[in-house]
Each structure stands twice: as C-alpha cells, then as structure tokens.
MARKOLVEX-854072 format. One record per atom (N, C-alpha, C): x, y, z; residue in one letter. Coordinates in steps of 0.02 Angstrom, whole numbers, plus 32768, in hexadecimal, padded with zeros to 4 digits. Example, Ala and Ser with C-alpha at 12.3 -4.5 7.8 and 13.67 -1.06 7.14 Angstrom:
<pts>
82947EE48186a;82677F1F8186a;82947F5B8186a;82827F908162s;82AC7FCB8165s;82858002818As;
</pts>
This chain:
<pts>
DCAF7487372Em;DCAC74C03760m;DC9274B5379Dm;DCA874DD37C7i;DC7A74D03820i;DC66751F3809i;DC3575113845w;DC02754C385Fw;DC317579388Aw;DC2F75AE3889r;DC4D75D838C8r;DC24761038CBr;DC1C76323910l;DBF5764E393Dl;DC1F76953935l;DBE676DA38FEa;DBF4770138CBa;DC10772F3908a;DC28774B3905q;DC507790391Dq;DC3577DE3911q;DC4C78123936e;DC2F78513905e;DC4A785F38C8e;DC9D786938C9a;DCBB78533899a;DC967837383Ca;DC6D77FB3860d;DC4977E8380Fd;DC1F77F03805d;DBEA78333841v;DBAD783E3820v;DBA1786A37EAv;DBD4788E37C9p;DBCC78B5378Dp;DBC97886375Ep;DBE5783C375Ak;DBF178103728k;DBA377E63725k;DB9977DD376Di;DB5D77B7376Fi;DB1E77E33755i;DB267832375Ed;DADA78593750d;DAE378423702d;DB20784C36DCq;DB1378443698q;DAED780D367Bq;DB2B77CB36A7f;DB00778B3678f;DAA9778F3695f;DA9477A836D9l;DA4177AC36DAl;DA1877C036A2l;DA497807369Cm;DA3378323646m;DA22781B3607m;DA4677E63602r;DA5677B835C9r;DA10778335CEr;D9EF7771360Bh;D9CF775535F3h;D98577733623h;D966779B3624i;D94777DB3647i;D90777C7364Bi;D90177AE3619q;D8B877953606q;D89A775E3642q;D8D5773B366Ft;D8C576FD3697t;D907770436D3t;D910774F36E6s;D93F77603717s;D932779A3738s;D8ED77BF3722m;D8D877F83759m;D8E177FA379Am;D8CC77CA37C8f;D8C677AF3807f;D91477BE3835f;D9357774380Fp;D97E77813823p;D9AF77C73821p;D99D77EF37DEl;D9B9781437D0l;D9A1784737FAl;D96C7852380Fa;D95178873823a;D95678803867a;D96C785D388Fn;D974784838CAn;D9B2785738D6n;D9CB783138A5l;DA26784C38A5l;DA30789D38AFl;DA0A78BC3893r;DA19791C387Fr;D9EB791D38B6r;D9CB791538C3d;D9A7793B3901d;D9CE792E394Ad;D9DD78F2395Cf;D9E778C639A3f;DA1F78BF39A2f;DA5878AC397Bg;DA94788E3963g;DA90785B3982g;DACB783B397Al;DAED77FE3983l;DAEB77E139E5l;DACD77C03A03r;DAC477B33A49r;DAB377DF3A60r;DA7E78003A55g;DA6F78543A71g;DA2F78213AA9g;DA1778573ACBt;D9E6783F3AF5t;D99C783E3AFEt;D98B785B3ABDd;D94B785D3ABBd;D92D78153A9Dd;D8F877F63AB3r;D8ED77B43A85r;D8FA77983A49r;D90077E53A0Fr;D8F377D439D4r;D93A77AE39C6r;D95577E939E4a;D9C677E139CCa;D9CB779D39D4a;D9F9779F3994v;DA0877563979v;DA4977423999v;DA5177133993n;DA9676DE39AEn;DAAD76C8394An;DACE76CB3934i;DAEB76B038E9i;DB2876A638E7i;DB20766238B0w;DB627635389Ew;DB5C76343853w;DBA676303842v;DBB0763937F4v;DBE0760D37D8v;DBCA75F93794l;DBF175BD376Fl;DC1D75FD3748l;DC727600375Bg;DC8D76363729g;DCAB76723745g;DCDC768C373Cd;DCEB76C53751d;DCC976F53715d;DCBA76E636DFd;DC8D76FF36A9d;DC3676E536BCd;DC1576E036EDp;DBD676AF36FEp;DBB276A436BDp;DBC1765B36C5r;DB9776473681r;DB50762936A0r;DB4C762B36E4a;DB247619370Fa;DB18764E3766a;DAD176513776a;DACD765C37ACa;DAAC764537D8a;DA9F762A380Ef;DA7375EF384Bf;DA6376363864f;DA2F763D3882s;DA26766A38B6s;D9E2764238DBs;D9EE76743917i;D9B17675395Fi;D9A2769B397Ei;D97A769E398Ft;D95176D839ACt;D95F76DE39FCt;D968770A3A2Cn;D96A77163A5Dn;D91576D03A85n;D8EF76DE3A67e;D8A976BB3A83e;D8AB767E3A5De;D8EF765C3A40g;D8E4762D3A0Ag;D8C2762439B4g;D8CA766039AFm;D8997653394Am;D8E1763B3929m;D8DF76003902v;D91575F338D3v;D91376153899v;D9557635388Dl;D9357661383El;D988765D3818l;D974762037F0p;D9AA762637D6p;D9B976293784p;D9E576363770q;D9F4763C3721q;DA2A7618370Aq;DA1D75E536EAc;DA4A75B436DCc;DA4A758D36B0c;DA4C75B33656p;DA3075AE3638p;DA46755D360Dp;DA94754A360Bd;DAB075293601d;DAEC74DB3623d;DAAD74EE3671c;DAD074BC36A1c;DABC747936A7c;DB00745336A1t;DAD47410369Bt;DAC373F636D9t;DAA273B536DBd;DA8873A0371Ad;DAB47392375Fd;DAFC73953738e;DB1573763789e;DB2573D1379Ce;DB2573F33774e;DB35742B3782e;DB01744C37B2e;DAC5744837AFl;DA94745137B2l;DA70742837F1l;DA9A73FF37FFa;DA8173C5385Aa;DACD73D93879a;DB02740F3866a;DB2B74203894a;DAFE745F38A4a;DAE7747C3889a;DABB74AF38A0a;DAB274AD38C3a;DA75748438C1i;DA37748038DDi;DA5774663932i;DA91744C3933d;DABF74343978d;DAC7746639A1d;DAD574A03964l;DAE574DE3994l;DABC74FD39C5l;DA7674DE39C5i;DA3B750C39CCi;DA2674D03A08i;DA3E748C3A06r;DA1774803A2Er;DA1474923A76r;D9D8748A3A99g;D9CF74953AE0g;D9C974D53AEEg;D9A175003AC0r;D99F75343AB3r;D94B754F3AB3r;D929756F3AC5a;D8DF75793ABFa;D8D9757D3A74a;D89875663A6Dl;D88675493A15l;D85075783A14l;D84575B83A10f;D80475D139F8f;D7EA75B739B3f;D80775BE3972g;D80375B0392Eg;D83775B3390Bg;D82E75A738CDl;D86175B13895l;D83175D43862l;D83F75FA383Ea;D83176353801a;D87A761337C0a;D85A760F378Ea;D8A076043761a;D88F75FF3711a;D8A9760036E9e;D88575DE3697e;D86E75AD3693e;D84E758F368Ca;D828754E3687a;D85575193686a;D87E75193662t;D89474CB3654t;D8D874C5367Dt;D8FE74FF3695q;D91C74F236DCq;D8F774EE3716q;D8C17512372Fa;D89475183760a;D89474A73763a;D8717495372Ar;D856744F3722r;D892740E372Br;D8CA74343723r;D8FD74073744r;D92F74043778r;D922744A377Di;D925744F37C6i;D8FC7422380Di;D8AA742337E9m;D88E73FF3826m;D8A373C8381Am;D8AC73AD37F2r;D8B5736437E0r;D8EF734B380Er;D92C737537F1l;D972736B3812l;D9747371385Fl;D95673A23884a;D94D73AE38CBa;D910737238ECa;D8F9735638BFg;D8C6732B38D6g;D880734E38FDg;D876739E38E5w;D83E73B938FFw;D80073BF38C8w;D7FA737338B4e;D7B473813870e;D781736038A0e;D774734638D5d;D74E7343390Ad;D744735F3949d;D76F73943943r;D75A73C73969r;D71773D73984r;D6E373FA39AAp;D69A740439A7p;D6BF7467398Bp;D69A74923958a;D6B674C7393Fa;D66874D73957a;D64E751B3960t;D620753F394Ft;D60A754C38F4t;D64E755638E6l;D6607561389Fl;D686754F3883l;D66B75243859n;D6AC7500380Cn;D69674FC37D5n;D6A7753237B3s;D6AF75443775s;D6D475563746s;D6AA75513702d;D6EF758036C6d;D6CC75943697d;D6CE75DC3695e;D6B875FB367Fe;D6CE76183649e;D6B2763F361Ap;D6CA765735E6p;D6DB76A335E0p;D72D769F35BEg;D74976FB35E0g;D72E77183590g;D735775F35ACf;D73B779E356Bf;D74C77DE3589f;D77177E23552t;D78F78313549t;D77A784E3525t;D79578AC353Dl;D76D78DD3509l;D79F790D3516l;D7C5792634DCd;D7D2796034D1d;D7A479A234ECd;D7B879C73519l;D77179EB351Cl;D7797A1E34F7l;D79F7A3A34CCe;D78E7A67348Fe;D7547A4F345Fe;D73E79F7346Bq;D70D79E33445q;D6E379DD3475q;D6C979ED34B6l;D6A579F234E4l;D6547A0434B3l;D62479EE34BFt;D5E27A1A34A4t;D5B97A1C34F0t;D5A87A5B34FBi;D5907A7A3539i;D52A7A6A3524i;D5137A3C353Ep;D4B67A543527p;D4A77A933550p;D4577AA03530d;D4487AE2354Fd;D4437ADA358Cd;D4607B1C35A0a;D46E7B2D35F8a;D43F7B67360Ba;D3F67B6B35DCt;D3D47B9B3613t;D3BB7B89364Ct;D3C57BB73679s;D3A17BBE36CAs;D3D67B7736F8s;D3F47B6B36E6a;D4277B4336F3a;D4797B7036F9a;D4927B4E373Ae;D4CB7B713773e;D4EE7B393789e;D5207B463787l;D5547AFA37ADl;D5627B3737F2l;D5637B08383Ev;D58A7B34385Ev;D5AA7B053881v;D5EE7B2538AEp;D6087AE238B3p;D5EB7ACB390Ap;D6027A873919l;D5F07A613943l;D5DC7A813985l;D6137A9639A0g;D6167AAD39DEg;D5EB7AED39EFg;D5C97B0739ABa;D5947B4539B9a;D5557B4139BFa;D5607AED39B5f;D5047AD539AEf;D4F67AB839F3f;D4C37AA039F4d;D49D7A723A2Ed;D4B37A443A4Fd;D4ED7A403A76r;D50779F63A7Fr;D4F479B43A8Dr;D4A379CC3AAFe;D48679773A9De;D46F795D3A61e;D45D79973A3Av;D436796D3A04v;D46E795539EBv;D4C1796939DCv;D4EB795639B8v;D50A791C39D5v;D4F6791B3A15e;D51C78D13A30e;D4C878A43A31e;D4A3789B3A26r;D47678703A1Br;D477786339D9r;D483789439ABw;D489787C395Ew;D4D878513965w;D50F785B3985r;D54A78273980r;D52677F639A2r;D51977EA39CEs;D50C77A939E6s;D4D3778939C3s;D4A877B23999d;D48D778C3973d;D4B9775F3939d;D4CD778B3926y;D509777938E4y;D52B774338F5y;D55C774B394Bl;D56777113945l;D55376B43961l;D51376C3395Di;D4DE768C3979i;D4D476793930i;D4BE76A138FCe;D4A4769238C4e;D4E6767C388Fe;D51176AD38AAa;D54B7688385Ea;D585765E3879a;D59F767838BFm;D5B4763F38C3m;D5B07609390Bm;D56E75FA390De;D53A75E33946e;D56575D9397Be;D5597604399Cf;D57E760939DDf;D53A76053A05f;D54675DE3A3Dn;D50375EA3A73n;D50076343A88n;D4C976243AA2s;D4BC76733AC7s;D4E176913B03s;D4E076763B2As;D51C769A3B58s;D54F76963B44s;D58A76833B07r;D5C276643AEEr;D5A576C33AC8r;D57C76B03A96a;D58476FD3A69a;D56077493A84a;D55677303AC7q;D54277703AF0q;D59B77883B02q;D5A477633B3Ek;D5ED77803B41k;D614779D3B04k;D626776B3ACEq;D65177A13AAEq;D63F77C03A7Dq;D5EB77CF3A6Ba;D5F778183A49a;D5F878463A7Ba;D5EC78463ADBg;D60678853AE0g;D65C78893AE5g;D68078573AD4l;D6C278623ADFl;D6E8787B3A8Al;D6B778613A5Ed;D6B278753A09d;D69578CF39F4d;D67C78E23A22c;D64A79123A22c;D673794F3A50c;D6A179403A79d;D6DC796A3A96d;D70579603A6Ad;D72179273A42a;D75D792C3A18a;D741795539DFa;D6F7794539B2y;D6FA7971397Dy;D6FD79CB3993y;D6D579D139D8t;D6E77A1639D9t;D7187A3139EDt;D74E7A2639FAa;D78B7A223A1Ca;D7B87A3239D8a;D7B47A013999r;D7DF7A05395Fr;D7A07A3D393Br;D77A7A5D3938d;D74A7A69390Cd;D73B7A4A38C1d;D73A7A0E38DFs;D72179EA38A0s;D6DE79C53879s;D6A579CD38A1h;D67379C13888h;D6527A0F3884h;D6047A0F387Br;D5E07A26385Ar;D58F7A1A385Fr;D5697A383866v;D5227A243863v;D4FE7A5A3824v;D4EC7A303810l;D4AD7A4F37C7l;D46E7A6F37E8l;D4607AB237D3l;D4327AE737E3l;D40F7AE237A5l;D3BF7AD137A6v;D39D7AE43769v;D3617B0E3782v;D34E7B4D376Bd;D3037B6C3789d;D3297B7837D7d;D3727B7B37F7d;D3777B843835d;D3677B333861d;D34C7AEF3845q;D3477AC03876q;D3837A9F3851q;D3A67A6A3883p;D3CD7A433883p;D3B87A0B385Cp;D3E979F3381Ev;D3D179AD37F4v;D40C798637E4v;D4327997380Fa;D47E796137F0a;D4BB798137F2a;D4D9794E3812m;D5297958382Fm;D55A79323809m;D58E795237FFt;D5C9794737DCt;D6067949380At;D642793837DFg;D67E794637F4g;D6D6791937D3g;D6F2793C37EFf;D73E791D37D7f;D75F78F1380Ef;D75878A5380Fn;D77E788C3834n;D7BD78813836n;D7EC78A93809a;D82678AD37F6a;D83878E437BCa;D85D792237CDr;D866794B37BFr;D8AD796937ACr;D8D37969376Fl;D91179943769l;D8F779CC3746l;D92679ED374Bq;D9317A343716q;D9217A3936C2q;D9297A0136C1e;D90379D73673e;D8D979C53661e;D8D4798E367Dv;D89979633693v;D874797136B4v;D837795236B9v;D801794836E5v;D7D678F036E8v;D7C878DD3711q;D7A4789B3706q;D76878A13734q;D72C789C36FCi;D6E67896371Ai;D6E17869374Fi;D6D6787E379Bg;D6B0783F37AAg;D675785737E1g;D64E781F37EFg;D60F7831382Eg;D5DC784D3817g;D5BF786037CBv;D5A1786A37B1v;D565785737CFv;D519788437E6f;D4F178673815f;D4BC788937ECf;D47B786D37E9t;D440788C37DEt;D3FF786F380Ft;D3D8787E383Cp;D39778613858p;D378784B3820p;D35B780D3846r;D32E77F2381Ar;D2F67808380Br;D2E67845382Be;D29C785D37FAe;D2BA789337CBe;D2F678A637D2m;D30E78D637A0m;D33478D13764m;D33C787A3743r;D35F7863371Ar;D319785236DDr;D34D784D36A7g;D33878623660g;D324789D3648g;D34F78B13667r;D3437910365Dr;D3867931362Er;D3AF79003629g;D40079253618g;D426794A3656g;D40979483680y;D417798136CCy;D463795036DDy;D473791636DEa;D4B9790636D4a;D4DF79193697a;D4C579183660r;D4FE79263630r;D503796D3623r;D4E2799C3640l;D4E779E2364Fl;D51379F13680l;D50F79DD36B4a;D53279EC36E8a;D59479C736D2a;D585799836D4v;D5C1797636A0v;D60579CD366Ev;D5CB79C83642a;D5D479ED3615a;D5FC7A26362Ca;D5BC7A51365Fl;D5F37A9E366Dl;D60B7AA3369El;D63B7A6736D6h;D6647A4436EAh;D6957A5436CBh;D6937A343697l;D6D17A3C366Al;D6DF7A7F3644l;D69A7A8F3632e;D6B37AC83625e;D6CD7AF5364Ee;D6CC7AE6367De;D6EB7B2C36CEe;D7417B0E36CCe;D7397AD236BCa;D7807AB436B7a;D7B67AD5367Fa;D78A7AC63644r;D7AA7ADA3601r;D7B27B33361Ar;D79F7B4B3630r;D7B17B8F3644r;D7E67B9A366Ar;D7E97B623687t;D8327B8136D1t;D8717B5036ADt;D86B7B29366Fg;D8B47AFE3642g;D8947ACF362Eg;D8687A9D3662a;D8697A653641a;D85A7A5435F8a;D88A7A2D35EEk;D8857A16358Bk;D84379C63589k;D85E79A235ADr;D833795735B2r;D811795435E1r;D7D4792C35D9a;D7A5790635FFa;D7AF78AD3607a;D7B1789B362Dv;D7A278453614v;D772782D3659v;D75C78043650l;D73B77D3368Al;D721778E3670l;D6F47772369Cf;D6F17723368Af;D69E772336AFf;D6677706366Ca;D62A771B3673a;D5FC76DF36A5a;D5EB76DB36B9a;D5EC76A136FEa;D57D768C36DAa;D57E76C336A6s;D53B768F36A0s;D5297697364Ds;D501767B3624d;D4F876A035EAd;D4DC76D135CCd;D4A276EF3607s;D48C77303601s;D4AB776D35FBs;D4DD77663637a;D53577783634a;D55F778E3603a;D568774835DEa;D58C774E35A6a;D56C77763577a;D526776E3570r;D5027795352Br;D51477F8354Ar;D4F177FE3586a;D506785235A1a;D54E786A357Da;D57B7849359By;D5CA78463590y;D5D1785D3541y;D5C178223527i;D5C6781B34D2i;D595787734C3i;D571787034CAg;D54078B734CCg;D56D78F434CFg;D59478F934EBi;D5C8793B34FBi;D60C793534E8i;D61678F234B8g;D65478F83495g;D67778C334AAg;D677789A34E4f;D6A8787634E1f;D6A1783734B9f;D6DC781334A5q;D6E377C6348Fq;D70D779D34B1q;D70D7769347Bs;D71F774634B9s;D767773434C6s;D76D770734E6a;D7BE76F33504a;D7E076EC3544a;D7BA768B3522g;D7E9765C354Ag;D7A47633357Fg;D7BC761A35B1q;D79875FC35EBq;D7D275F4361Bq;D7A57615366Fy;D7B2760E369Cy;D79A760336D8y;D7B475CF370Ds;D79075C2373Bs;D79E75CF3767s;D77075CF3797l;D76275DC37D4l;D73475B03805l;D77375A9383Ai;D7497575387Ai;D757758638C7i;D72B758438EAl;D736759C3918l;D71C75633951l;D737754F397Df;D736751E3993f;D6FD752839D2f;D6CA74FA39F5i;D6A175063A1Bi;D6C6751E3A79i;D6FC74F93A7An;D72574FA3AA9n;D768751D3AB0n;D76875623ABCp;D7A8758A3A9Ep;D7DA75703AD0p;D7C7755E3B0De;D800755F3B44e;D82C75113B3Fe;D7FD74F33AFAd;D82274A63AFBd;D86974AC3ADBd;D89274803AE3t;D8DC74953AB4t;D8EC74873A7Dt;D90A74903A48a;D91A747C3A15a;D94A74383A07a;
</pts>
C-alpha cells in the first residue's frame, strides 16, 4: 500500500481514526482541528495516510515536529513515510513509544543530538472521577491576566529543567510559548493567599478531551501539593465546559504521584524527542 497526501475530503475520516487512538494522538488531532491541512501556522500539519479509511496517518508540522499514528505499519511502510519528509526541518518527534523508537531507528536519527529524548508513562482520567484537593485560599487565573515577566521566567526555567534547552534558546522559546498560551487561553497560574505558586496548562485541547502539559512549580514552592492542586482546578474548569477526559505524560516519578493522587490511571508509554538543532533536516 502506498502513502498518499491527505486532502480536505479525507479530514473527517482522519479525525475519526485519530480519535480511536486519542491517548497518543492529541497533538496531531488538535493541530489538524485548530490549524487545518497545510495551513500557515507553525503547528499546522501535512498528513499522509494509508488507505481510504486510514489505518495510519503520518504527520509533520510546519516547524518540523513529526507526529505519527501508525499502529500496525511495517518497517517498509514506515521507511516510505520517512522518505516523504526528507529535506524538511526536523524539530522533533512525539508518538506512542514503540512507534517512535522504530521511526528513530529506521530514519537514522538515533545518534542525532537532542535536548530531550525520553519515554514517559502515560495516564488517563475520566473527569467524572477527578479528585480535587483542598482549595482553601487558592485561585486559578488566566496566564494573560498575570505578570508576564514572572510566567515567562517560569516557562524558561521549565524548558531548561525539563527539556534541557540552553538559556538563550529557552528564553526565546518561552516568549513564543507565552504568546501562544495567552492567545489560546490555554494556561493558568495558581495563586495561594494571592501569591503565585504554580502554572499549569493544556498543550492540546479538543472539546471532549484535554491534554495537560507544561506544569511547573518554582523550586522554592515544591513539595506542597501546588502542582496537583493547579491541575485539578484546571481540569474542573474544563469539565464544566464539556470536557469528558484528560490525558497526560509524566516526566518524573513525583509528577506521576501527583497525577495519580487526583485520579489518573496508567495508560501506555509516550516518547518525546526534541533535537538540539531544529533547523537541521530529516
């Protein structure tokens, strides 16, 4: 079977296919819904599919993030998909872990320098099962309503700590991220007794499902349950507006414990790889 470039008429079936694999398809599906096929935004996607009722979708964003959902592809089919994006800028790869590791091997990217190259445990939550910790004196406020200098510094610290960006790249990316978060109203700051203590957000959002990402607590505020509370309050807000499910991937054991504490259950593995030189080609 041969990969073909998706057209607008294919979008409903691609949407349905990705929804069937939603735990590891939030990025390509949210980008498709928000920015469409071959749009101008840096997160707009190009997608190739196998079959009229696709059994695989291989996506890459304009900025070079590879987002495959190819659960039963052969090595030959994956190699053919990789050939379709040769010469494009390669920012990174995010996918179900087994698929991601096969693609890295087949593409010859395993030795490419990366700021982040990890397999993370996945979690899922039916929002009817959400447990909310004591929120006395706590308030969740939109990122755009808070001190930009503080949240940009927090985001930069997150990128250095979690993604291993160098300082200059982190500062530049933090500004871009905060612009996007404010425009999408996707992130929140947790205040306790009117003091900022944590940040949380949805790095992908559909009407029915949200994906948590970018949760951060400054070092001096850690160990007090603030991240857990911030996530729970944001999920409660999402539940009130119609979301039914939340998914995420935990970058550390402490983060996993926090998520389990508000009701999340284990759900597979996810790989996130971000290359050091995103201008280099696939």
